[in-house]
C-alpha positions in Angstrom: 57.4 16.1 -17.6 56.8 13.5 -14.9 55.8 16.4 -12.6 53.4 17.9 -15.2 51.8 14.5 -15.8 51.3 13.9 -12.1 49.7 17.4 -11.7 47.4 16.7 -14.6 46.4 13.3 -13.2 45.7 14.9 -9.8 43.5 17.5 -11.4 41.5 14.9 -13.2 41.0 12.8 -10.0 40.0 15.9 -8.0 37.5 17.1 -10.5 33.8 16.6 -9.5 32.1 13.7 -11.2 29.0 14.7 -13.3 26.8 12.4 -15.3 28.0 12.3 -18.9 25.4 12.9 -21.6 26.2 12.3 -25.2 25.2 15.0 -27.7 22.0 13.1 -28.6 21.1 11.9 -25.1 18.1 13.4 -23.3 18.5 15.0 -19.9 16.6 13.4 -17.0 12.9 14.3 -17.2 11.7 17.0 -14.8 9.1 16.1 -12.2 5.5 16.7 -13.2 3.9 18.8 -10.4 0.4 18.4 -11.6 0.7 14.6 -11.6 2.4 14.8 -8.2 -0.5 16.8 -6.8 -3.0 14.3 -8.3 -1.2 11.3 -6.8 -0.8 13.0 -3.5 -4.5 13.9 -3.4 -5.3 10.2 -4.0 -2.9 8.4 -1.7 -1.4 10.8 0.9 -3.9 13.6 1.7 -5.9 11.8 4.4 -2.9 11.6 6.8 -0.7 14.5 5.7 -3.3 17.3 4.9 -4.1 19.0 1.6 -1.0 21.1 1.6 1.4 18.6 3.3 1.2 20.4 6.6 -0.3 17.6 8.8 -2.1 18.8 11.9 -1.7 15.4 13.6 1.4 15.1 15.8 2.2 11.5 14.8 2.0 12.3 11.1 4.9 14.3 9.8 4.7 17.6 8.0 5.9 17.0 4.5 5.6 20.4 2.9 8.9 22.0 1.8 10.8 18.8 2.6 13.7 18.1 0.1 12.3 16.2 -2.8 15.2 13.7 -3.0 14.9 12.9 0.7 11.1 12.3 0.3 11.5 10.1 -2.7 14.2 8.0 -0.9 11.9 7.5 2.1 9.0 6.4 -0.1 11.2 3.9 -1.9 12.5 2.5 1.3 9.0 2.2 2.7 8.0 0.4 -0.4 10.9 -2.0 -0.2 10.6 -2.5 3.5 14.0 -1.1 4.3 12.2 1.5 6.4 9.6 -0.4 8.4 6.0 0.7 8.5 3.1 -1.5 7.6 0.9 1.5 6.9 3.4 3.4 4.8 4.5 0.3 2.9 0.9 -0.2 1.8 0.6 3.4 0.5 4.1 3.5 -1.0 3.4 0.3 -2.9 0.6 2.1 -4.8 3.2 4.5 -6.3 5.7 4.0 -9.1 9.1 5.6 -9.0 7.8 8.3 -11.3 4.9 8.9 -9.0 7.2 9.2 -6.0 9.4 11.7 -7.9 6.3 13.8 -8.8 4.8 13.7 -5.4 8.0 14.6 -3.7 8.6 17.5 -6.0 5.1 18.8 -5.5 5.5 18.6 -1.7 8.9 20.4 -1.9 7.1 23.3 -3.7 4.6 23.8 -0.9 5.5 26.2 2.0 5.8 24.6 5.4 3.7 25.9 8.3 5.7 27.2 11.3 5.6 25.2 14.6 6.4 26.2 18.1 8.2 24.7 21.1 5.9 24.1 24.0 8.0 22.8 26.9 9.6 25.8 28.5 11.4 23.6 31.1 13.3 21.7 28.4 13.8 24.2 25.6 17.2 25.4 26.9 18.4 21.8 27.0 17.1 21.1 23.5 18.8 24.2 22.1 22.1 23.2 23.7 21.9 19.7 22.1 20.8 21.0 18.7 23.4 23.7 18.4 26.3 22.3 20.4 25.8 18.5 20.9 27.1 16.8 24.0 30.8 16.8 23.8 31.6 14.5 26.7 29.5 11.8 25.1 30.6 12.4 21.6 27.1 13.5 20.5 27.4 15.8 17.4 25.3 19.0 17.2 22.2 18.5 15.1 22.8 21.8 13.4 26.0 20.5 11.8 23.9 18.4 9.4 20.4 19.9 9.6 21.6 23.6 9.6 21.2 26.1 12.4 17.6 27.0 11.3 16.6 23.4 10.6 16.5 23.8 6.8 18.7 20.8 6.3 20.9 20.1 3.3 19.1 19.1 0.1 19.7 15.5 -1.0 21.6 14.7 2.2 19.9 15.8 5.4 16.1 16.4 5.8 14.5 19.7 6.8 13.5 19.6 10.5 12.3 23.1 11.0 8.7 23.2 12.5 8.3 19.4 12.5 5.9 18.0 15.1 7.7 17.3 18.3 5.7 14.1 18.8 6.9 12.8 15.4 10.5 13.8 15.9 10.6 12.1 19.3 9.1 8.9 17.9 11.7 8.8 15.1 14.6 9.4 17.4 13.4 6.6 19.7 12.9 4.3 16.7 16.5 5.0 15.6 17.7 4.3 19.2 15.8 1.0 19.6 16.5 -0.2 16.1 13.0 -0.3 14.8 14.1 2.4 12.2 17.4 1.4 10.8 17.7 3.1 7.4 20.3 5.6 8.6 23.3 4.4 10.5 24.4 8.0 11.3 21.1 8.7 13.1 21.1 5.4 14.8 24.6 6.2 16.3 23.4 9.6 17.5 20.1 8.5 19.0 21.7 5.5 20.8 23.5 8.1 23.1 20.4 10.1 24.0 18.1 9.5 26.9 14.4 10.1 26.9 14.6 13.6 28.4 17.2 14.7 25.9 15.2 13.3 23.0 12.1 15.1 24.2 14.0 18.3 24.7 15.6 18.4 21.3 12.4 17.4 19.6 10.5 20.2 21.2 13.2 22.7 20.3 13.1 21.6 16.7 9.3 22.2 16.5 10.0 25.9 17.1 12.9 26.3 14.7 12.4 28.7 11.8 
């Protein structure tokens, strides 16, 4: 009996945790894409383009990004956890519901493909992205962001086709501590030099 009880307890502890809803409780409301588009067109479109595919290297492409990731970044801009005076101002105009709607609308838009431009560095970028740098304990980017850059929803953002300029800026911001809302990325970027950051950023731009 003791063995059976132990096995039952282990099964309970190992079972995945799901939010419990009582019979009369309503499930979380779905995002409203129409409201998301309206908020986006009012607050975000000038910098990120009508369909979320910014043509400006310093402004990230947001189309097809994971909704949970986008909402988290907007919340952290608003709170100041992710530093940006410009983005804090815009995010402060949005409620949590607005952020959820905008993020879901952007996730529904197809991302435009990008291209690597620096032929001299693309091989280095590919090696770092796919294999990391073992002798410096730098993990492969593909391990979290997937081989084609699609990322893992709710955990790791989509990188495929992102502007190389923007990716390079963010890796350097993680490295120098001006962006500190992800300890894992801070640890990775701290071990990369400028040439390696430029190479992997350019490689990511051509992922598809």
